[in-house]
C-alpha positions in Angstrom: 47.8 -44.5 53.5 51.2 -44.4 51.9 52.9 -41.1 51.1 52.9 -41.9 47.4 49.1 -42.7 47.4 48.3 -39.6 49.4 50.2 -37.5 46.8 48.1 -39.0 44.0 44.8 -38.5 45.9 45.3 -35.0 47.2 46.6 -32.4 44.8 47.3 -29.2 46.6 45.6 -25.9 46.1 47.8 -24.1 43.5 48.0 -20.3 42.9 49.6 -19.1 39.7 51.1 -15.6 40.1 52.3 -13.7 37.0 54.6 -11.0 38.0 55.6 -8.0 35.9 58.4 -5.6 36.2 56.7 -3.5 38.8 58.7 -5.3 41.5 60.4 -2.1 42.4 57.3 0.0 41.7 58.5 1.2 38.3 56.5 1.1 35.1 57.5 -1.8 32.9 59.0 -1.4 29.5 56.9 -3.0 26.8 59.0 -5.5 24.9 56.2 -7.6 23.4 52.7 -7.0 22.0 49.3 -7.9 23.4 48.0 -8.3 26.9 50.1 -11.4 27.6 53.5 -9.7 26.8 55.0 -13.0 25.6 58.5 -11.3 25.5 58.2 -9.7 28.9 60.9 -9.3 31.6 61.4 -12.9 32.8 64.6 -12.1 34.6 62.7 -9.8 37.1 60.8 -12.9 38.3 63.9 -14.1 40.1 63.5 -11.2 42.5 60.0 -12.4 43.7 59.6 -14.6 46.8 59.6 -18.4 46.4 56.1 -19.6 46.2 56.9 -22.8 44.3 55.0 -26.1 45.0 51.4 -26.6 45.8 49.5 -25.0 48.7 46.8 -26.7 50.8 44.5 -24.9 53.2 45.4 -25.5 56.8 42.4 -26.7 58.7 41.9 -27.5 62.3 40.0 -26.6 65.4 40.6 -23.2 67.0 42.9 -23.1 70.0 41.2 -23.2 73.4 40.0 -19.8 74.3 40.5 -18.4 70.8 38.0 -15.8 69.6 35.3 -17.1 67.2 36.0 -16.4 63.5 34.6 -13.1 62.3 31.3 -13.3 60.5 29.9 -10.8 58.0 27.4 -8.3 59.3 24.7 -8.0 56.7 22.1 -5.2 56.4 18.8 -4.4 54.7 17.6 -6.8 52.1 20.8 -8.9 52.3 20.2 -9.5 56.0 16.6 -10.5 55.2 17.7 -12.9 52.5 20.3 -14.6 54.7 17.8 -15.0 57.5 15.3 -16.5 55.0 18.0 -18.9 53.8 18.8 -19.9 57.4 15.1 -20.6 58.0 14.9 -22.8 54.9 17.9 -24.8 56.1 16.2 -25.5 59.4 12.9 -26.3 57.9 14.2 -28.7 55.2 16.8 -30.6 57.3 19.7 -28.8 55.6 18.4 -29.2 52.0 18.0 -25.8 50.2 17.3 -24.7 46.7 20.1 -23.4 44.6 20.2 -20.7 41.9 23.0 -22.3 40.0 24.0 -25.8 38.7 25.5 -28.1 41.3 28.7 -28.0 39.2 28.9 -24.2 39.2 32.4 -23.2 40.5 32.3 -21.0 43.6 34.3 -18.2 42.2 35.5 -15.3 44.4 35.9 -15.3 47.3 35.2 -18.9 48.2 37.5 -20.3 45.5 40.4 -19.2 47.8 39.5 -21.5 50.6 38.0 -24.8 49.3 39.3 -27.3 52.0 41.4 -30.1 50.7 41.7 -28.9 47.2 45.1 -27.3 46.6 46.3 -24.2 44.8 49.4 -23.4 42.8 51.1 -20.0 42.0 52.6 -19.3 38.6 54.6 -16.1 38.1 54.9 -14.8 34.5 55.7 -11.3 33.3 52.8 -8.9 33.9 50.5 -11.3 35.8 50.0 -13.8 38.5 47.8 -16.8 37.7 46.2 -18.9 40.4 45.5 -22.5 39.5 42.9 -24.2 41.6 42.3 -28.0 41.6 38.6 -27.4 42.7 36.5 -27.2 39.6 39.8 -26.5 37.7 39.3 -22.8 38.3 42.0 -20.3 37.3 42.4 -16.6 38.1 44.5 -13.9 36.5 45.9 -11.1 38.6 47.4 -8.4 36.4 50.6 -6.9 37.8 51.6 -4.7 34.9 50.2 -1.5 36.3 46.9 -1.5 34.3 43.7 -0.2 36.1 40.4 -1.9 36.2 38.6 -1.3 32.8 35.8 1.2 32.6 33.6 -1.2 30.7 34.2 -4.1 33.1 32.3 -7.3 32.3 31.4 -9.0 35.6 32.4 -12.6 36.1 32.6 -15.2 39.0 36.3 -14.5 39.4 36.0 -10.7 39.0 38.8 -8.5 37.7 42.0 -8.5 39.7 44.9 -6.2 39.6 47.9 -6.5 41.9 51.1 -4.9 43.0 54.1 -6.0 45.0 54.9 -4.3 48.3 58.2 -5.9 49.2 57.4 -9.6 49.5 53.7 -9.1 49.8 51.3 -9.3 46.8 48.4 -6.9 47.3 45.4 -7.6 45.1 42.3 -5.6 44.4 39.3 -7.4 42.9 36.0 -6.0 41.6 33.3 -7.0 39.1 32.2 -10.2 40.9 28.9 -11.6 39.8 26.2 -11.7 42.5 25.7 -15.5 42.0 28.8 -16.1 44.1 28.6 -16.0 47.9 30.7 -14.8 50.8 29.7 -18.0 52.6 26.9 -20.5 52.5 23.7 -18.5 51.8 25.5 -15.2 52.1 24.8 -13.0 49.1 26.5 -9.8 48.1 25.8 -6.9 45.8 27.6 -5.8 42.6 29.6 -3.4 44.7 31.6 -6.1 46.4 35.3 -5.3 46.5 37.9 -7.7 47.8 41.4 -6.7 48.9 43.9 -9.6 49.5 47.4 -9.6 50.9 49.5 -12.7 50.1 52.8 -13.3 52.0 54.9 -16.1 53.4 54.7 -16.5 57.2 57.6 -14.7 58.9 58.4 -17.7 61.0 57.7 -20.5 58.4 58.6 -20.1 54.7 56.4 -23.2 54.0 53.3 -21.3 55.1 51.4 -18.8 53.0 49.1 -16.3 54.7 46.2 -14.6 52.7 44.5 -11.8 54.5 41.2 -10.9 52.8 39.0 -7.8 53.4 35.6 -7.7 51.7 33.7 -4.4 51.4 30.2 -4.0 50.1 28.3 -0.7 50.8 24.9 -2.2 49.9 25.2 -5.5 51.7 27.6 -5.1 54.6 27.5 -2.8 57.7 31.3 -2.9 57.9 34.2 -4.7 56.1 34.4 -8.4 56.6 37.8 -10.0 57.1 39.1 -13.5 56.7 42.6 -14.9 57.1 43.6 -18.1 55.3 46.7 -20.1 55.9 48.2 -22.6 53.4 50.9 -25.3 53.9 53.3 -26.0 51.1 53.9 -29.4 49.4 56.9 -29.2 47.1 56.3 -32.5 45.2 52.5 -32.6 44.7 50.6 -31.9 41.5 47.1 -30.7 40.9 44.6 -33.3 39.7 41.8 -33.1 37.1 38.4 -32.1 38.5 35.6 -32.4 36.0 32.4 -31.9 38.0 30.2 -32.1 34.9 31.0 -35.8 34.6 28.7 -36.4 37.6 26.3 -33.5 37.4 23.1 -35.5 37.7 20.7 -33.1 39.4 18.4 -31.3 36.9 17.6 -27.6 36.8 13.9 -26.7 36.6 12.2 -24.0 34.5 12.4 -21.7 37.5 16.2 -21.9 37.3 16.6 -23.7 40.6 18.4 -27.0 41.1 16.1 -29.9 41.7 16.9 -32.9 43.9 16.1 -36.6 43.0 
């Protein structure tokens, strides 16, 4: 496959990061109105690390002798639900019922690691926006010093606030709807909290490392950690991904996806 054709077929996973003037840990001066701060401090963005281009999840087999990836340790009803899901997979040759449409985006945390689909980072005053080719998802990470709202409305992306610690973006996300999963068949409670640390690899500026820690007092015995590594492609672009164009499996009156 030619390099040009490959670029057109694989648009990398893009994260959009909007950065405010909290780069040095100081409260920003409000120069505009509204949450978007259209007249924010753009000059401060030049002090942020270079995350330009598109980022694709690095995939491959673990090195010989490497420890197996960590798995979440469920408890109580969440352990029982996961075991029931595993049994259904075995019984039905891998075919399982779903609670959502086949075109439902994965949301957090799985939107951060969707295989070949790239991400792009956009830095703007007061926020970081992550653009994802998969399902054309996008995520706002507020970096203007605001807290999580008291009247938070849950969503599949949750509510994310971030701060810069040197060249590392630290993000705290709560308010994630329970229709999302930690992994296939792995449900969580409304108490799920995700902490992410984004940074360029020390030995390779074209690698981005994302360390994720998931905590859930109701569903997990202990925090669950994942580390994702992305490779940069400077001249790629994200492609359109409209899943609804081919969403042919119906949803029954019980709310579960049917198979033809």
